[in-house]
C-alpha positions in Angstrom: 29.6 80.0 -15.5 33.1 81.1 -16.3 35.1 83.3 -14.0 38.0 85.3 -15.2 40.8 86.6 -12.9 41.3 89.9 -14.7 41.0 91.6 -18.1 44.1 89.9 -19.4 42.6 86.4 -18.5 39.4 87.4 -20.3 41.4 88.4 -23.4 43.2 85.1 -23.5 40.4 82.7 -22.7 37.2 84.7 -23.4 37.3 84.2 -27.2 35.9 80.6 -27.1 33.6 80.9 -24.0 30.6 80.1 -26.1 32.2 77.0 -27.6 33.4 75.8 -24.2 29.9 76.4 -22.8 28.3 74.3 -25.6 30.9 71.5 -24.8 29.9 71.6 -21.2 26.2 71.4 -22.1 26.8 68.5 -24.5 28.7 66.6 -21.8 25.9 67.1 -19.3 23.4 65.9 -21.8 25.5 62.9 -22.8 26.2 62.0 -19.2 22.5 62.1 -18.3 23.1 64.1 -15.1 19.4 65.1 -15.1 17.2 62.4 -13.6 13.6 62.2 -14.5 10.9 60.4 -12.5 9.1 57.7 -14.4 6.0 56.5 -12.5 5.6 52.7 -12.3 2.9 51.1 -14.5 0.4 49.4 -12.3 -1.8 47.0 -14.2 -5.5 47.0 -13.6 -6.7 44.1 -11.5 -8.7 41.4 -13.4 -12.4 41.3 -12.5 -13.4 38.3 -10.4 -15.2 35.5 -12.2 -18.9 35.3 -11.2 -19.8 33.0 -8.3 -21.5 29.8 -9.4 -24.1 29.0 -6.8 -25.8 25.6 -7.2 -29.6 26.0 -7.6 -30.4 22.9 -5.6 -29.4 24.5 -2.3 -32.7 26.4 -2.1 -34.8 24.9 0.6 -31.9 23.2 2.5 -31.3 23.7 6.2 -28.2 25.4 7.4 -26.6 26.2 10.7 -24.8 29.5 11.6 -22.7 30.1 14.7 -24.5 33.3 15.7 -27.8 33.2 13.9 -28.7 29.6 14.6 -30.6 27.3 12.3 -32.2 28.6 9.1 -33.5 27.6 5.7 -32.1 29.0 2.4 -35.1 30.7 0.7 -33.5 32.1 -2.4 -30.4 33.2 -4.5 -29.8 36.8 -5.6 -26.7 37.1 -7.7 -23.7 36.1 -5.5 -25.8 36.1 -2.3 -28.0 33.6 -0.6 -31.1 34.6 1.3 -31.5 32.6 4.5 -34.5 32.7 6.8 -33.2 32.1 10.4 -35.5 31.0 13.2 -34.0 33.5 15.8 -33.2 36.6 13.7 -35.3 36.4 10.6 -34.1 36.9 7.0 -30.5 37.6 6.2 -28.6 38.1 2.9 -25.2 36.6 3.0 -22.4 36.3 0.4 -22.2 32.7 -0.7 -18.5 32.8 -1.5 -17.5 34.3 1.9 -19.8 31.9 3.8 -18.3 28.8 2.1 -14.7 30.1 2.3 -14.9 30.9 6.0 -17.3 28.1 6.9 -20.0 30.4 8.3 -22.8 28.3 7.0 -22.9 24.6 7.5 -25.4 22.4 5.8 -27.5 20.2 8.2 
């Protein structure tokens, strides 16, 4: 840490090397020269509220762009079960179908 030119320099300045070193350490500590990484706090996402599917849609006819015409035969949680004429029974997410207008009531 401290470099002396010769023995004479050591005799003159070497007496308080420890005190000077402690002053340097205190100044570094005070100045906050050491940076620490603090990771950001990411809050947990809130769970989605359950999808409310009206019970009166069972038995209604619907149209789908790819699957054709079908009848809603049941509700299972957040999905509707649709029996299409062309492709048979399909389980589809009610929220996605209504949001993207995949099913149209006939």
